[in-house]
N, C-alpha and C positions, 0 to 999 in steps of 0.2 A: 255343434257342441251339444252334448246331451244335458239333460236337466241336472244330473248328478255332477257332471264336470263343471257346469255353470255354478252350481252351489259351492263346490269345492273352490273354484276360482274366487268367488265372492268371500268365502270364509278366510281364504289366505290373503285376500286383498290385492290380487294381481292376476296376470295371465299365468296359466299353467305351463310348465316346461314342455317342450315338444315331445319328450319321451313319454309323457303321460298319455298321449294318444294311443300308445301301445297297450295300455292297461285295459282290462275288461271292465264292464259296467259294475260287476260285483267288487272288483278290486278298488275302483274309484269310490264306491259306496263305503267300503270298509275304511278306506283312507279318510273320507269325509267324517265318518263317525269317530274315528280315532282322534282326528284333529279337534273335533268338538268336545270329546271326552277329556282330552288333555287340557284344553283351554278351561273347561269347567273345573277340573281338579286344581289347576293352577290358581284360578280365581278364588276357589274355596280355601286353598292353603294360604294365599296372600291375605285374605280376610281374617282367617284364624290367627296368623302370626301378627297382624296389625293389632287385632283386639288384645292379644296377649301382651304386646308391647305397651299399648295404652294402659292396660290394667296394671302394669308395673310402675306407672307414674304415680306420684302423690295424688290423692283424691281430688284436690282442687284443680289440678292441671288436666284431668281426664276429659272434662267437657270441652275446654278450648282445643285440646289436641284432637278430639274427635271431629270438631267443627273444621279444623284446618285440613284434616285428612278426608273430609267429606262424608263422615258417618253421622249417626244419630248422637245426640247429646246424652 
């Protein structure tokens, strides 16, 4: 297994499907970067929407809500 295939497997958290062995190194690298980019965008969107939701709460509830959600007070 190539380094890129191993990194993709680690990123996805499991073994790659057998059909992935037919992909070129460039295609695997593209797929790895796409997965990383999508995960990053998803995390950013989730953080933004969570912050917007917390900010819509009354001021006195924002600190405890952030603590529960694992954010800063």
